[in-house]
TIDODO-554573 format. One record per residue: residue in one letter; y, z, x of N, C-alpha, C in turn. Coordinates in steps of 0.001 Angstrom, whole numbers, padded with zeros to 6 digits, always signed. Example, Ala and Ser with C-alpha at 12.3 -4.5 7.8 and 13.67 -1.06 7.14 Angstrom:
! TIDODO-554573
A-005690+007800+013190-004500+007800+012300-003300+007800+013200/S-002250+007080+012850-001060+007140+013670+000030+007870+012900/
***
This chain:
! TIDODO-554573
M+061413-023835-034355+062677-023213-034585+062058-021885-035611/A+062510-021005-035417+062034-019567-035901+062779-019633-037610/E+062083-019085-038418+062646-019038-039625+063603-018018-039741/K+064714-018423-040552+065827-017575-040752+065803-016690-041891/R+065908-015281-041707+065658-014521-042862+066983-014501-043623/G+066756-014377-044836+067954-014224-045907+068320-012841-046059/R+069439-012696-046820+069901-011584-046728+069479-010604-047939/D+068971-009381-047615+068352-008510-048511+069144-008167-049439/P+069050-008306-050742+070344-007835-051709+070242-006302-051823/K+068987-005513-051442+069163-004152-051418+069741-003470-050027/N+069934-004375-049138+070365-003737-047965+071439-004985-047357/P+072584-005178-048056+073538-006181-047935+074338-006049-046546/R+073405-006045-045351+073922-006010-044068+074212-007646-043577/T+075470-007533-042725+075895-008934-042030+074726-009424-041083/M+074120-010566-041210+073346-011282-040241+073933-012124-039317/V+073600-011885-038160+074051-012725-036795+073354-013898-036759/D+073807-015114-036706+072878-016294-036763+073096-017061-035205/D+072109-017093-034400+072299-017654-033124+071599-019095-033007/G+071676-019675-034192+070897-021110-034284+069464-021284-034431/A+068877-019834-034150+067287-020032-034180+066936-018798-035134/T+067725-017742-034838+067138-016654-035778+068461-015885-036185/Q+068163-015099-037453+069216-014240-038021+068720-012718-037695/R+069645-012074-037356+069398-010455-037047+070417-009692-037584/P+070453-008535-037833+071297-007699-038351+072607-007736-037414/F+073716-007329-037831+074499-007053-036918+074573-005709-036503/M+074873-005078-035386+074701-003792-035059+075544-003469-034172/R+076587-002524-034386+077643-002213-033547+077247-001548-032213/G+076109-000943-032373+075654-000343-031060+075235-001172-029913/I+074476-002508-030423+073981-003621-029611+075478-004274-028959/I+076365-004544-029662+077648-005041-029214+078182-003829-028108/V+078267-002825-028441+078455-001548-027442+077604-001630-026029/H+076650-001877-026178+075529-002032-025173+075818-003120-024153/S+076171-004285-024916+076390-005370-024252+077569-005691-023603/L+078598-005120-024217+079824-005197-023470+080044-004336-022322/M+079272-003144-022632+079413-002462-021285+078627-002990-020126/S+077336-003773-020250+076659-004224-019552+077445-005404-018786/R+078402-005812-019223+079370-006895-018787+080586-006143-018290/G+080689-004849-017986+081810-004457-017464+082651-003505-018004/A+082616-003739-019404+083640-003027-020085+083385-001298-020195/G+084407-000505-020322+084309+000834-020451+083878+001243-021883/F+083128+002436-022099+082620+002700-023138+083714+002642-024451/D+084775+003014-023931+085908+003337-024896+086265+002117-025592/D+086465+001090-024560+086877-000291-024855+085698-001118-025777/A+084652-000876-025575+083539-001689-025826+083382-000886-027346/Y+083365+000331-027454+083342+000855-028857+084482+000338-029705/R+085476+000446-029307+086852+000003-030219+086777-001473-030495/S+086123-002415-029520+085859-003854-029958+084955-004028-030971/A+083615-003321-030734+082603-003307-031542+083130-003063-033000/T+084045-001980-032967+084516-001344-034592+085200-002414-035164/A+086288-003113-034149+087014-004187-034596+086381-005232-035415/I+085508-005711-034646+084668-006851-034899+083718-006439-035972/R+083128-005337-036429+082485-004985-037583+083526-004970-038851/D+084531-004204-038496+085639-004420-039769+086117-005840-040051/K+086176-006846-039164+086490-008289-039398+085354-008951-040223/I+084070-008568-039869+083076-009459-040608+082567-008613-041532/R+083017-007240-042096+082483-006752-042976+082551-007313-044257/G+081389-007638-045249+081382-007961-046471+080895-009520-046234/R+080763-009972-045269+080064-011477-044936+078661-011290-044781/A+078140-012529-045324+076462-012378-045361+076127-012773-044291/V+076786-013851-043331+076141-014698-042324+077667-014562-041174/V+077306-014377-040211+078329-014538-039068+077645-015489-038052/Q+078299-016552-037351+077790-017120-036207+078026-016400-034660/R+076825-016470-033954+077033-015510-032731+078220-016262-031964/D+078471-017497-031989+079760-018086-031399+081035-017375-031652/E+081097-017211-032936+082328-016335-033553+082478-015064-032960/I+081342-014329-032861+081416-013193-032296+081955-013034-030977/A+081530-013990-030149+082004-014270-028711+083355-014267-028602/A+083892-015263-029679+085324-015595-029439+086280-014387-029860/M+085763-013537-031061+086075-012232-031278+086415-011191-029939/V+085363-011127-029275+085313-010403-028102+086263-011059-027113/D+086249-012412-026654+087192-012900-025701+088746-012485-026143/E+088852-012509-027262+090194-012371-028030+090620-010842-027726/L+089709-009868-027747+089913-008337-027805+089909-007900-026265/L+088801-008749-025531+088916-008091-024216+089427-008987-022976/G+089310-010196-023445+089876-011319-022314+089125-011023-021073/D+090080-011174-019843+089475-011254-018636+088634-009935-018125/S+089112-008744-018968+088410-007274-018666+086651-007558-018501/I+086330-008499-019219+084765-008604-019114+084128-009743-018471/E+082731-009688-017711+082391-010859-017260+082242-011863-018249/A+081991-013252-017919+081862-014285-018940+080682-014566-018859/R+079954-013542-019737+078512-013998-019943+078478-013863-021528/P+077324-014549-022280+077374-014627-023690+077039-013208-024278/V+077486-012795-025392+077409-011433-025960+075452-011676-026568/E+075147-010362-025953+073498-010356-026292+073225-009731-027539/M+072714-010148-028418+072504-009741-029927+070987-009126-029525/P+070389-008323-030319+069074-007764-030140+068048-008369-029880/R+066988-008546-029344+065913-009446-029179+064712-008522-028934/T+063779-008647-029863+062698-007856-029985+061604-008497-028934/I+061002-007458-028231+059909-007454-027206+058538-007252-027801/D+057786-007993-027884+056591-007677-028623+055453-007337-027305/V+054647-006374-027620+053481-005869-026954+052444-006340-027619/I+051660-006989-026646+050376-007478-027474+049210-007075-026897/D+048240-006490-027810+047059-005813-027493+045880-006243-028253/G+045333-007409-027730+044250-008248-028459+045065-008848-029776/R+044753-008616-030688+045222-009587-032086+046474-008508-032604/K+046446-007472-031906+047668-006336-032517+048926-006738-031631/R+049962-006678-032556+051313-007120-031925+052201-006031-032377/T+052715-005023-031342+053816-004198-031802+055175-004380-030994/P+056267-003927-031497+057543-004191-030743+057657-002936-029698/F+058058-003575-028629+058197-002520-027355+059213-001420-027782/S+058723-000036-027359+059732+000901-027474+059676+001739-026356/K+061113+002005-026074+061239+002839-024691+060942+004035-024988/G+061132+004556-026425+060951+005662-026759+059392+006248-026474/V+058529+005302-026885+057130+005550-027025+056684+005536-025478/L+057376+004697-024558+057244+004560-023102+057422+005736-022383/A+058675+006351-022690+059115+007594-022267+058131+008687-022622/Q+057765+008698-023931+056707+009703-024130+055539+009834-023127/S+054924+008576-022755+053733+008344-022212+054128+008831-020632/L+055278+008761-020236+055890+009202-019087+056141+010672-018883/L+056398+011328-019917+056321+012654-020049+055116+013503-019852/A+053831+012664-019987+052700+013019-019923+051974+013191-018429/A+052933+012277-017522+052788+012124-016030+053699+013115-015525/A+054129+014294-016239+054650+015359-015617+056219+014916-014968/M+056584+013722-015651+058187+013498-015304+058936+014306-016357/A+060264+014889-015608+061284+015433-016641+061972+014655-017842/P+062094+015124-018697+062325+014145-019945+063462+013086-019520/D+064818+013565-018691+065626+012720-018655+065279+011564-017460/E+064359+011956-016688+063796+010873-015578+063091+009700-016357/A+062149+010380-017481+061316+009506-018133+062048+008478-018964/F+062993+009079-019550+063975+008028-020105+064787+006960-019670/R+065104+007530-018339+065767+006381-017286+064692+005537-016954/S+063488+005922-016612+062489+005047-016381+062200+003920-017269/A+062140+004380-018607+061987+003430-019761+062868+002477-019816/Q+064367+002954-019834+065374+002383-019898+065305+001153-018849/A+064750+001451-017470+064846+000629-016576+063884-000535-016672/I+062626-000230-017367+061592-001132-017513+062022-002136-018789/E+062929-001420-019806+063357-002461-020663+064220-003633-020353/A+065327-002727-019291+066117-003965-018334+065444-004854-017677/T+064244-004595-017067+063574-005556-016297+063128-006722-017373/L+062555-006405-018194+062020-007342-019187+062996-008233-019816/H+064326-007434-020295+065173-008555-020765+065973-009513-019726/S+065927-008913-018296+066209-009880-017310+065556-010841-017084/R+064032-010642-017285+063015-011764-017238+062916-012627-018202/L+063730-012186-019289+063658-013001-020605+062225-012996-021120/I+061761-012127-021133+060495-011917-021594+060452-011425-023186/R+059803-012422-023855+059854-011770-025276+058454-011380-026102/E+057257-011613-025012+056000-010855-025504+055170-010257-024284/I+054703-009605-023917+053980-009025-022973+052583-008436-023286/D+051660-008754-022451+050354-008059-022894+050481-006504-022360/R+049658-005740-023124+049918-004395-022924+049288-003961-021417/G+048289-004886-021118+047767-004272-019615+049075-004636-018771/D+049402-005838-018993+050660-006242-017793+052073-005218-018168/L+052193-004838-019054+053247-003724-019440+052709-002612-018499/R+051903-002018-018531+051264-000503-017991+051528-001160-016547/N+050867-002261-015962+051097-002596-014397+052582-002607-014357/L+053389-003068-014859+054868-003080-014634+055245-001836-014218/V+054848-000856-015345+055449+000658-015290+054889+001055-014125/Y+053558+001193-013754+052943+001595-012657+053753+001353-011320/Q+054204-000176-011322+054685-000623-010051+056201+000078-009979/N+056824+000172-011128+057955+000734-011350+058150+002167-010463/L+057134+002992-011080+057134+004260-010909+056251+004659-009278/E+055556+003509-008965+055358+003798-007375+056352+003774-006335/R+057475+002930-006889+058696+002739-005893+059231+004004-005549/T+059260+005076-006225+059779+006141-006376+058760+007554-005935/S+057529+007176-006512+056455+008306-006373+055108+007915-006701/D+054214+008061-005609+052911+007707-005676+052211+008549-006718/R+052583+009958-006643+051972+010705-007547+052139+010660-008799/V+053541+010382-009129+053800+010376-010780+053183+009221-011336/A+053084+008012-010205+052479+006829-010812+051054+006807-010795/G+050471+007687-010177+048898+007996-010331+048551+008889-011591/R+049427+009844-011716+049351+010583-013112+049442+009848-014405/Y+050339+008746-014317+050707+007798-015447+049133+007158-015371/Q+048918+006526-014390+047797+005731-014650+046457+006401-015204/V+046152+007781-014751+045126+008536-015396+045193+008693-016792/W+046646+009171-016987+046724+009445-018427+046650+008044-019445/R+047011+006981-018990+046878+005980-019768+045421+005531-019937/Q+044498+005676-018828+043250+005736-018833+042436+006495-019699/F+042939+007665-019705+042510+008764-020728+042580+008505-022057/Q+043902+007616-022408+044037+007361-023824+043457+006197-024296/E+042473+005454-023330+041624+004505-023899+040211+004921-023903/S+040090+006088-023504+038725+006749-023424+038255+007333-024723/D+036766+007289-024763+036371+007714-026408+036035+008972-026544/K+036642+009816-025700+036408+011242-025933+037935+011876-025976/P+037854+013068-026706+038922+013944-026974+039585+014815-025597/M+040416+015300-025520+040747+016088-024612+041308+017522-025238/I+040375+018815-024645+040944+020047-025190+041276+020708-024289/L+042427+021285-024457+043057+022221-023354+043182+023366-024039/L+042598+024520-023020+042492+025931-023528+043638+026564-022354/L+044413+027416-023158+045235+028103-022486+045152+029701-022867/V+044617+030606-021776+044201+031960-022096+045367+032844-021602/G+045701+033801-021905+046855+034717-021474+046928+035813-022120/A+047289+037067-021859+047764+038189-022901+048989+038034-023589/A+049139+039079-024289+050289+038992-025018+051489+038987-024271/G+052370+038147-024667+053640+038069-023950+054015+037224-022872/V+052887+036375-022429+053067+035810-021291+053767+034200-021318/G+053840+034173-022716+054716+032748-022973+053982+031783-023236/K+052517+031830-023683+051427+030628-023511+051437+029871-024979/T+052206+030463-026012+052538+029792-027038+053560+028754-027186/A+054688+029142-026334+055867+028274-026228+055569+027054-024980/L+054547+027535-024210+054088+026402-023143+053021+025552-023936/A+052290+026011-024929+051392+025039-025557+052120+024110-026412/Q+053259+024666-027152+054013+023894-028021+054826+022542-027069/E+055188+022860-025886+056050+021823-025201+054942+020999-024603/V+054055+021635-023965+052871+020625-023423+052357+019565-024529/S+052173+020014-025858+051702+019388-026860+052683+018111-027088/H+054082+018393-027134+055102+017447-027303+054866+016477-026194/R+055018+016858-025080+054691+015863-023917+053544+014958-023690/L+052422+015784-024212+051295+014816-024257+050978+013977-025652/G+051828+014239-026490+051877+013547-027616+050390+014185-028739/I+050170+015310-028293+049090+016063-029044+049742+016776-030288/S+049057+016278-031386+049565+017100-032441+048866+018349-033119/R+047899+018782-032646+047041+019770-032972+047186+020779-031957/V+047743+021774-032360+047967+023272-031734+047305+024448-032435/V+046605+025140-031892+045637+026260-032759+045917+027607-031847/S+045991+028315-032520+046402+029919-031925+045067+030637-032200/T+044592+031638-031447+043607+032221-031540+044003+033426-032609/D+045346+033555-032713+045873+034710-033776+045572+033896-035039/A+045687+032710-035374+045280+032076-036490+043850+032222-036736/I+042989+031738-035811+041642+031990-036221+041058+033253-036508/R+041606+034463-035869+041429+035928-035978+041853+036057-037462/Q+043080+035740-038077+043578+036050-039121+042449+035629-040354/V+042054+034442-039930+040955+033951-040969+039773+034767-040982/M+039187+035036-039751+038119+035729-039691+038329+036940-040279/R+039405+037602-040340+039767+039139-040966+039424+038947-042246/I+039822+037714-042873+039207+037779-044449+037851+037691-044719/M+037155+036824-043648+035902+036705-043734+035133+038114-043279/L+035295+038789-042587+034732+039929-041942+035642+040944-042130/S+034888+042186-042833+035654+043493-043467+035765+044193-042366/K+036654+045048-042273+037031+046016-041181+035873+046938-040890/E+034994+047137-041691+034010+048037-041408+032846+047182-040702/L+032800+045953-040955+031953+044766-040116+032274+044782-038794/A+033500+044317-038837+033942+043655-037282+035563+044494-037110/P+035388+045863-036748+036769+046537-036666+037836+046095-035792/A+037424+045172-034498+038259+044847-033516+038847+043971-034005/I+038629+042851-034863+039359+041896-034875+040504+042169-035930/H+040594+043381-036541+041617+043957-037573+042620+044846-036786/A+042977+044360-035736+044067+044868-034732+044518+043860-033667/S+045504+044504-032900+045983+043305-031956+045289+043298-030820/S+045248+042598-029957+044378+042626-028616+044600+043921-027682/Y+045643+044461-027759+046070+045488-026957+045848+046897-027550/D+045352+046871-029171+045349+048352-029593+044023+048268-030550/A+043308+047303-030087+041958+047261-030825+041067+048708-030614/Y+041284+049067-029690+040535+050278-029178+040729+051605-030498/R+041729+051387-031049+042210+052477-031954+041172+052077-033249/E+040741+051094-033417+039888+050517-034427+038291+050626-034188/V+037725+050822-033172+036535+050769-032582+036090+052039-032305/A+034952+052543-033054+034139+053850-032718+033521+053683-031698/G+033111+054984-030988+032123+054888-030108+032518+054387-028636/L+033678+054667-028438+034388+054146-027095+034733+055483-026142/D+034361+056642-026747+034484+057933-025997+033877+057771-024687/Q+032940+057139-024435+032534+057063-023036+032728+056013-022072/S+033715+055299-022788+033970+053846-022088+034887+054316-020847/E+034775+053409-019892+035470+053403-018637+036901+053033-018909/D+036953+052071-019932+038315+051363-020274+038207+051249-021811/P+038361+051860-022665+038385+051538-024035+038989+050366-024741/A+040178+050116-023919+041116+048991-024300+040459+047807-024060/I+039885+047809-022916+039323+046509-022168+037990+046243-023323/D+037240+047205-023241+035999+047024-024246+036000+046627-025530/A+037320+047082-026189+037538+046726-027634+038111+045584-027755/F+039048+044918-026583+039296+043752-026389+038590+042643-026389/R+037251+043228-025306+036142+042144-025457+035454+042113-026487/Q+035370+042985-027304+034687+042867-028608+035121+041929-029712/Q+036534+042166-029731+037416+041069-030543+037199+039840-029861/A+037394+039452-028619+037341+038097-027938+035750+037595-028329/T+034789+038570-028273+033679+037965-028641+033493+037229-029884/T+033749+038138-030891+034158+037520-032363+034829+036379-032482/V+035976+036252-032115+036815+035180-032460+036528+034323-031728/S+035677+034251-030288+035119+033104-029869+034329+032258-030564/I+033982+032872-031669+032743+032169-032600+033887+031181-033278/G+034824+031483-033701+035852+030557-034407+036339+029428-033286/V+036783+029782-032122+037199+028989-031085+036192+027836-030827/K+035084+028197-030678+033976+027131-030553+033917+026210-032012/A+033971+026938-033087+033962+025980-034198+035082+024898-034161/M+036282+025600-033878+037325+024528-033628+037171+023183-032474/M+036569+023740-031631+036326+022764-030393+035352+021660-031030/D+034167+022215-031608+033276+021388-032164+033710+020204-033210/R+034681+020940-033807+035450+019940-034795+036373+018990-034399/A+036812+019372-033217+037655+018458-032381+036861+017144-031899/V+035650+017606-031461+034644+016545-030914+034270+015605-032101/E+033932+016309-033342+033508+015657-034349+034551+014460-034855/E+035852+014829-035059+036867+013990-035277+037416+013381-034327/N+036996+013634-032948+037453+012702-031710+039100+012881-031703/T+039602+014147-032097+041025+014423-031827+041038+015543-030817/S+042212+015110-029939+042681+016007-028914+043321+017336-029688/M+043160+018247-028622+043428+019635-029341+044080+020451-028112/I+045068+021502-028568+045274+022679-027510+044941+023794-028164/L+044526+024848-027660+043986+026066-028121+044457+026865-027026/E+045443+028064-027906+046117+028787-026816+045779+030362-027750/G+045519+031398-026657+045425+032701-027020+044831+033745-026088/V+044777+034809-026621+044327+035938-025498+042564+035667-025587/S+042141+035285-026587+040587+035564-027067+039818+034513-026446/I+040742+033696-025872+039851+032399-025234+039172+032754-023841/L+038241+033741-023766+038048+034441-022619+036930+033868-021705/P+037294+033354-020391+036243+033022-019453+034945+033508-019470/G+033893+032822-019495+032684+033429-019614+032109+033494-021013/L+032989+033660-022135+032737+033793-023520+032794+032161-023943/I+033672+031502-023324+033814+030053-023751+033280+029008-022382/D+032383+028347-022471+031915+027616-021295+032090+026257-021562/P+033255+025645-020732+033498+024238-020788+032459+023108-020727/E+031162+023577-019813+030111+022886-019835+029247+022374-020944/A+029534+023541-022266+028977+023211-023124+029174+021943-023832/W+030520+021419-023429+031325+020349-024192+031131+018996-023206/R+030663+019283-022000+030971+018090-021248+029757+016913-021593/G+030668+015853-021603+029954+014630-022156+030642+014173-023450/S+031202+015144-024387+031736+014864-025355+033079+015258-025550/A+033436+015805-024558+035110+016107-024708+035527+016501-023160/H+036886+016197-022922+037489+016538-021536+037978+018003-021782/V+037266+019078-021387+038062+020355-021727+038698+020996-020469/I+039783+021277-020337+040417+021806-019416+041130+023183-019481/F+040481+023907-018768+040885+025491-018999+041844+026173-017875/L+043052+026989-018569+043979+027560-017639+044010+028784-018167/A+044490+029713-016898+044932+030921-017724+046408+031091-017185/V+047274+031517-018113+048517+031871-017970+048977+033148-017688/A+049837+033560-016773+050329+035062-016275+051388+035246-016182/T+051760+036369-016471+053311+036777-016135+053155+037811-014599/L+053326+037482-013572+052949+038273-012692+053862+039557-012371/E+055302+039182-012866+056256+040293-012696+056289+041120-014031/D+056035+042447-013717+056145+043277-014891+057458+043176-015791/E+058493+043217-015182+059751+043170-015862+060020+041981-016650/A+059341+040893-016553+059491+039840-017203+058898+039941-018512/F+057945+040730-018902+057534+041057-020174+058397+041485-021228/E+059127+042561-020751+060210+043065-021688+061025+042057-022245/G+061673+041072-021347+062522+040187-021629+061930+039100-022522/R+060533+038686-022548+059758+037990-023449+059627+038626-024781/F+059225+040023-024694+059310+040705-026027+060763+040879-026773/E+061747+040917-026113+063058+040868-026855+063454+039487-027466/K+062793+038488-026629+063016+037024-027449+062395+036929-028531/R+060980+037425-028585+060018+037319-029481+060715+038003-030777/E+061174+039352-030343+061730+040044-031710+062912+039429-032278/R+063528+038715-031543+064847+037838-032199+064092+036876-033010/A+063381+036040-032313+062606+034943-033286+061806+035393-034336/G+061388+036373-034472+060359+036844-035625+061397+037825-036515/G+062461+038261-036301+063195+039179-037106+062592+040438-037462/R+061775+040884-036546+061120+042083-036892+061415+042871-035696/R+060889+044293-035638+061080+045087-034500+059853+045354-033907/L+059484+044087-032902+058131+043959-032340+058373+044514-030979/K+059612+044503-030333+059661+045011-028895+059159+046365-028755/H+059390+047302-029622+059053+048788-029475+057555+048805-029400/R+056705+048036-030279+055481+048302-030424+054693+047582-028973/Y+055120+046476-028789+054713+046017-027320+054719+046793-026056/L+056200+047294-025952+056158+048228-024660+055635+049507-024962/E+055376+049846-026081+054493+051108-026315+053167+050782-025739/N+052760+049587-025946+051259+049015-025389+051458+048289-024017/L+052395+048558-023428+052419+047648-022060+051452+047967-021125/D+050943+049228-021332+049921+049601-020064+048469+048571-020526/S+048134+048606-021841+047050+048009-022313+047131+046547-021986/I+048321+046074-022385+048716+044464-022076+048510+044189-020803/L+048850+045043-019752+048708+044756-018307+047396+044756-017845/R+046827+045839-018287+045197+045848-018025+044285+044828-018545/I+044703+044234-019655+044214+042946-020326+044399+041780-019224/Q+045571+041851-019007+045744+040440-018132+045269+040595-016864/D+045109+041761-016094+044342+041969-014866+042939+041495-015188/H+042214+041764-016238+041096+041601-016901+040862+040061-016818/I+041826+039476-017444+041734+038140-017431+041620+036972-016473/L+042935+037856-015289+042879+037237-013989+041821+037298-013223/E+040875+038520-013438+039681+038785-012556+038636+037690-013113/L+038747+037454-014361+037722+036585-014819+038189+035089-014684/A+039368+034661-014500+039857+033327-014332+039439+033278-012862/D+039662+034159-011835+039267+033895-010329+037787+033887-010208/H+036915+034508-011041+035484+034527-010891+034952+033100-011422/Y+035457+032474-012191+035104+031281-012800+035709+030222-012530/G+036698+030487-011486+037204+029368-010663+038497+028584-011633/L+039088+029322-012389+040162+028797-013170+041613+028567-012675/P+042287+027836-012445+043690+027548-012135+044385+028570-013005/I+045256+029555-012286+046326+030331-012695+047668+029764-012544/V+048300+029952-013848+049851+029394-013842+050373+030676-014329/D+051546+030794-012898+052204+032115-013014+053490+031506-013716/N+053893+031933-014929+054855+031492-015793+056140+032250-015589/D+056766+031919-014235+058048+032809-013853+059163+031678-014216/S+058765+030545-014434+059751+029277-014894+059047+028697-015934/F+059802+028440-017155+059392+027657-018140+058979+026075-017879/D+060191+025643-017567+059993+024165-017088+059117+023926-015777/G+058859+024918-015013+057864+024750-013845+056691+024841-014225/S+056502+025698-015245+054985+025985-015781+054519+024735-016631/V+055458+024310-017277+055194+023051-018172+054693+021947-017244/L+055430+021594-016380+055017+020538-015284+053519+020969-014715/S+053676+022141-014378+052110+022697-013629+051053+022211-014538/I+051123+022510-015861+050175+022365-016604+049900+021096-016822/L+050763+020327-016940+050586+018705-017180+050038+018008-015950/R+050445+018620-014630+049693+018115-013439+048249+018508-013276/H+048083+019686-013627+046587+020259-013898+045681+019310-014857/V+046343+018871-015900+045735+017988-016811+045307+016837-016428/T+046455+016025-015581+045808+014623-015350+045231+014758-013859/E+045404+016056-013135+044379+016051-012039+042844+016364-012488/S+042490+016987-013377+041659+017449-013924+040821+015998-014580/L+041630+015283-015645+041124+014040-015835+040875+012817-014760/R+041612+013036-013651+041397+012150-012475+039975+012360-012116/K+039591+013746-011584+038531+014410-011078+037432+014139-011835/E+037384+014268-013014+036295+013952-014035+036122+012573-013934/G+037024+011615-013973+036786+010143-014023+036267+009655-012800/E+036697+010202-011601+036075+009906-010177+034487+010393-010216/A+034109+011566-010867+032797+012227-010847+031936+011453-011822/T+032522+010768-013114+031780+010036-013814+031394+008607-013222/D+032312+008109-012295+032534+006628-011759+031484+006915-010773/G+031352+007955-010054+030417+008123-008891+028898+008326-009403/S+028838+009020-010521+027536+009175-011101+026756+007702-011430/R+027681+007129-011865+027407+005658-012546+026817+004673-011397/E+027782+004934-010041+027328+004208-008930+025890+004581-008392/A+025737+005939-008363+024446+006389-008066+023403+005923-008749/
***
């Protein structure tokens, strides 16, 4: 028989005794239990509140007593099944034991490019399956197989992406996701949302890298980094004979900032920490993912806005968020911004980078997540093939 826990004097909650264990009384658990037995939410909530009020102040209450209270309050309106009190399901990983969490599971499903509501519903279904089978502990590998089988019933692709992501999380290499795009394409917002869904805490912008480099390098020494990407040509001398001063100055800026980008990538490898790097200065050709092959999974994508009219809406949104009059400055330089985007897209096409047209935020997030898992899958297959050879 499991040891019964005494009442914590610092947290005088009523404990429910089922004869084997004592667990804190939780109104939400009662509501969930009654709804699973056919009660409506309002009735279940009122009953759980009434029970809480009846037992308030008591140190311990028997589960049978709570069941009797439920019968008295709801009678024949619910199925004749015992009141379920919270049961912990432990996930076993070697010697490590952690409580099952559908929130953690839902986070993993988000990485498989599932919509948040679908991910949470799937996690709930897995939890319900474990409870229905009276499982109190499960090996982590068995849990993942159960999740995979559950996903496979509705979508082979989602199940495959889940499997790839879980395999990556067990690898000994970090993932570095690079998102390049011109000012105003929405790459920063995409990077933040993708980082949330992948559970990657480190997101770095080349704007931040450039700001640090401005402190280190004077305007006389590196004039291009002391301006924005689209108006750097105003700071750089000697562009009179240039075919496109805006592009040439932008490339000078990107070349300098790429030194900081490479340093950040090296640091991520050294710390074995996954990271998302986003910005206009992560230019294809200046950053070569092959340089990190074997030490990191580097995934390089270009983000674009192919409809010119969409830029103005994004500039308005950025102005509202920043509290400064930024829209006018962006629109004044829209021609340079569009030429820089064209240059990035030409390079992306030349180097074979996937291009995400950010015409729909949610769609773009899912597209990036699919690119991530597909890239990891291909890299894994290539690695397995080389081992077999």
